[in-house]
N, C-alpha and C positions, 0 to 999 in steps of 0.2 A: 445815370448810366456810366459804364466804365470807359467808353470811348466816344469821341466825336467823329462823325462820318461825313465824307464828301461823296457826291455822286457826279461823275464827270460825263457829261452828255445828258441833255434833258429832253430827248425825244420820247417815244412811247414807253420804252423800257425805263429810261432814266427818270422821267417825271413820276412814273408809278412807284419806282423803288424809293425815290426821295420822300414822297409823301407818306408811303407806308412805313418807312423806317422812323420818320418823325412821329407817326401815329403810335408806334411802339414805345415812344418815349425818348428817342435819341435826339440830340442836337444835330441837325443836318444842314449842310451847305451844298446846294446844287450849282454846277458850273456849266456854262455853255459859251462858245465864242460868238454866238448870234445875239447881239445886244438887244434887238427887238424882241426876241423870244424870252430873254431874261426879264425884260420889262413887263411883258405880258404875264409871265409866271408870278412875278412879284406882286402884280395886281390881282392874282387869283384867277387868271384866265388861262385855260388849257389850249395848247396847239392841236389837240386831238380830241375825239369824242370817245370817252370811256366811262361807262356807267359807274357812278359812285366816286370817281376820282376827284372831280372838281370840289365836292364837299370836303373831302379829305385834305385837299390842297389848301383850301381857305381856312379850315379849322386850325391847321398846323402853322400857317402863316400868322394867324391871329394869336396863337399861343406863344409865338416867338421861337418855337423849336426849329422852324424851317425858314430858310432864306436863300437867295440866289446871288451869283456873282459871275463876272467874266474874267476874274483875275486868278491865274494859276498860283501866283505868289501867295495870295490870300488863302486859297484852298490848301496849299501845302502847310502853311502856318496853322491853319485851323484843324485839319483832320488827323486822326490817328489811323483811320481805315479809309482808304480811297477806292470807291467802286467805279470801274470803267464800264460805261453803258452806251457806247457809241455803236453805230450801225456797221455792218459788214456786207454791203450790197454786192451784187454780181458785177464783175468787171465788164466794161463795155466791150462787146465783141468776143467775149470769152465766157467759159462756164465757171471759172474759178472765182472765189470770193476776193473782194477788194478789202484788205486789212489796213489800208493807209491811214484811216481815221484812228485806229488803235495806236499805230506808230506815232502819229502826230500828238496824241494825248500824252503818251509816255515821254516823248521828246520835249514837250512843253512843261510837264509836271516835274520830271526827274531833277532838273538843275536846281529846284527849290527845296528838295527833300534833304534836310540837314539833320534829321533825327530819326530814331527808330519808328517805323510805321509799316503797315501792310497795304499793299495795292492788290485789289481783287478784280479780276476780269469776269464780267458776266456775259459778254457778247458771244454770239455763235461764231466759232472760228475754225479754220482748217487745223487738224491735229498737227502739233509741232510749233504752233504760234506761241503758246505760253512759255515754253522753254527759251525761245528766242527773245521774248520780251523780258523775261526774268534777267537774262544776261545784260540786256540793254539798260534796265533799271539800275543794276549794280554799277555798271560802267559810267552812267551819266549822273548818278546821284552823289552829292557831297558826303552823304552818310554811308555810301558804299554798301557793304554786306548787311547793314542794319535795315536796309530797305528790302523787303521780301515780297514776292508775288504769290498769289493763290488764284485758283480758277474755280468759279462758283456759277455754273451755267444757269440761265433762267429757263423756266418752263411755263411762260405766261400764254394764255389764250386771249386773244383780243375779244373784248366784251366781258371777260371774267378776270381781268388782270388784278384788280384789288383783291378779290377772293383768292386767287392763286398765290398772291404774295403773302397775305395774312393767314391763309389756311392751306399751305402747300401740302401736296401728297408725299413729297420727299425733298431732301436737300442734298446736293452733291458737293463735296468739298475736295477739290484737287489741291493738295498741299505738299510741301517739301520738308516740313518740320512740324514738331509737336507744338511749337509756339503758334504757328499760323493756324493750326487746327483749333487750339484753345481760343484764340481771338475770335474766330468765326463761330465757334460754339457759343461763346459769350454773346456775340451779336444776335444770334438767332434764338437764344434762350427764351426771350419773351414770347415766342410763338408756342411754347409748351412742348408737348410730346409729338415730335415729328421724326419719321425715319430719316437718319442721316447716313449717307454712304461716304466714307473717307477713302480717297484713292489718290493716284498720281496724276500728273498733268495730262498725259495722253488719254487716259481713260475718261477723265472729266470732260475733256474736249470732245471725245467721241460720243459720250452719252447723249448730248443734245442732238447731234447730227443723226445718231442712230434712232432716236425717238422720232424725229421728223421723218426720217426715211421709212420707218415702220408705218407711221400714220398715213403717209402718202401712198404707200404700197397697198394698205388696206382699202383706202378710198378708190384707188385705181382698180383694184381687184373687183370690187362690186360693180364698177362702171364697165369693166371688161365683160362681166356677166350680163350687164345691160345690153351690150352689143350682141351677145349671143341670144338673149331673150328676144331682141328685135328681129334677129334672123330666124329664130325658131318659133316665134309666136308665144313666148312665155311672158311671165309677169315678174320683173326683177324685184318689185317690192315684196311680193309673196316669197320669192326665193330668199331675199335678205332676212325676212322675218323667220323663216325656217332655220337659216344658218345661225341666227342670233341666239337660239335656244341651246346651242352647243356651247358648253362652258369653255371649251378650248378656243372658241372663236369670239363669242360675245357680239353684242349689237352696236357698240359704240364705234363711230366712224365707218359704219357699214351702210351709210345712207346713199343710195344711188342718185345720180343727178348730173349737174353740169360740171362737177369736179372742183378741185381746190385752186386757190389763188392767193393773193396777199403778198406781203413782203418777206415771208419766211419760207414756207414749204417749197415753192418752186425754185427759188435761188439756192436754198440750202441743199436740196438733193442734187442739184447740178454741181455745186461746189464740192459736195461729198464725193461724187463720182470723179471729179477732176483731181481731187487730192489723192484718191486711191490710185489713179493712173500715175501721179507723180511719185508715189511711194513704191511703185513697181508691183502693184496688185490690181491691174486693170480688170481682171475677170471678176473680182470680188463683188463689185457693185454695178456690173454691166446691166443687171436687170432694172436698175433705176432709170436707165434711158428709156426702156419700154414703159415704165410707170409714168414718166413724163409724157411720152407720146400718147398713151391712152388718155391721160388727162386733157391734153390739147385736142384730141379727136372729139371729145364730147362737145366742145365748143363748135367745132365744124359741123358736127351732126345736128346741133340745134339750128344753125343757120340753114343747113340743107333741108331739114324738116319744115322749117317755116317757109322756105321758098317753095317747096312742094305744095304746101297748103294753099299758097297764093297762086298756084297754077304755073309755076316754073320760072317766075321772074319777080323782082322787087320793084321795078320801075314805077315810081309814083305811088306805090301802095303804102297805106298808113299802118304803122306798126307801133304798138304801145309796149314799152319795156318797163317792167316793175322791178327796180333794183339797180343800183350803181355800185354800192359797196361790195367788196369781195365776200362778205359774210354779214349776217345781221348783227346789230348792236355795235356797229363800227362805222366810222366815216372813211375808212381806208379804201382807196380805189387802186392801190398798187396791184398790177396784174389781175385785175378784177375780171372773172369770167363773164359777168353780166355786161360790163362795158365793152369787152372784147367782142361779144356777139353783137351788141348794138352798133359798134363801129363797122363791123364787117357787113352788116345789113345796109347801113348808110352808104358805105363805099359802093355797094351794088345797086344803088338807086332808091332804096327804101326811104320813106319819110318817117323817121324814128322820133318818138317822143319818150323821154326818160323821166321817171319819178323815183325818188328815194327819200325816206324820212329824214336822214341826216347827212347824206353824202352829196347832195346836189351842188353845194358851192364848190367842193373839190372837183366834181365831175365837170361843172361848167368851166372852171378855170383851166382844166387839162384839155377839154374837148369842146370848145365853144361853138363848133359848127353843128353839133347835135341839137335836136330840139329838146326842151325841158318843160316840165309842168310842176305845179305846186301841190298836186294831189293825184291819187290814182284815178279818180273820176275825170279830172282834167286831161290826164295822159291818155285815157281811153276814148276821149271824144272822137267819134268818127273812125275809130281803129277797125281794121279788117281782121286783125289778129292781135291778141294780148299775150305777151311772154312774161311769165313769172320767173325771174332769174336770181333773185336774192330772197331768201325765205324769212323776211321780216314778219313778225306776228301780225302786224297791220294788214299785210297781204293775205295771210292765212285766214284772217277773220273777215275778209271782204264778203259782202252780200252778193251772190251771183245775180239776183234779180236787179238790184240797184246798179251794179256795174253793167249789166246787160242793157239798161236804158240809155247808156252813153255810147256804146259801140255801134259800128255799122254792121258787123257780123259777129255773132256769138261764137267765137273760136278762141280757145285759150290753150297755150302750151305750157305745161307745168315743168319747168326746168329743174325743179328741186324735189319733185314728188312730195310736195308739202300740202296739197289740197285734197279735200274729200271729193274724189272723182264722181261718186254717185250724186251728191247734192248739186254739183255743177251740171251734170248731164240732165238731171231732173228739171233744172231751170232752163233747159233748151240749149245748152252750150255743147259745141263739139269740143270735147276735152281730149287733149293729147298729152303724152308725157314720154320722157326718155325711158326706154326699156319696158314699156307696158303696151298691151294691145289697145 
């Protein structure tokens, strides 16, 4: 391979990118300031749950193409192309993104850059960040103008990150020179024929934020329709199905339910709105505030519906919650709608027992006061209502008769519209769902 790569930051994005680039044949050095995380990765242990990634990690560690370090000096000496993959969380008490981790990486790496190289940002950032960091790199690097920045946003879906990296539907290159474009085209050449959009820094930064804003809007739109269906007596699943046949709309992300969560969509649409305000275009993204509100209302509606089922109060009532991760095939509990609902019910006196196939340890660590079980059957023991809040296939495949033998009352609320309502009702369950009669 023509270049050696470093990946700076080994969280969800960084660990995936490092292992996948090594799988493509590159020599890759991953860097993180967390010594314990680096030691785990070097042993082939992932800090996250992501299907297929651990096998990729171990295979490329064994091949010698992938290794990890905590030394910026070593990374600078090793790499020709440096990918920055650190997080940009929401600032505490604000809507804006916190880009301090990006600045910290640039400030730690730049003093060691004494030869020509390319630094590539992959993090989701407020527009204008790349230009500022490009200036900082030149100013702080001994190699000066030989150190160039590019912006190459990621489009990974948790649960499908390996697939999305090795078989992307598009690659966006925000570059300021033909050299930077050539380097990145060379890096991604092993992927084969993939649509590549070459653009400037601001557009590359905006693409990821715009994509997340569109997806969030589509999800909240169908959930707004669910609110109307509940008021009018309609069925939002049938409405969604009818809309999906329209080629202009399509059915992807048109699934009504509890709404979105995780570490990306919620904080990204808030940061996008905040940045528009800073740029003097406050009206452009004002609709995203309502998108956010619709999303949060679905959680409150689930709590209200469950309380109504239990006669108006949660005090001492047993509630089984199936799901803790914000989505299936992930152990990520950041801004999880499922856990948010569980916590609200517990705060109102409900005896909540949570089960999730992979996110239990994270949920227990974050919210030790909730009750937990090691199976759906155990969570349902004596429950007066069962809430399906994360659409794991394990839950979709549950036997209504078998689960019915564990509960005190056969009542289930399908927060994801994932179950076959008829089969559950035929088994004697009172089946409820958001946006359906």
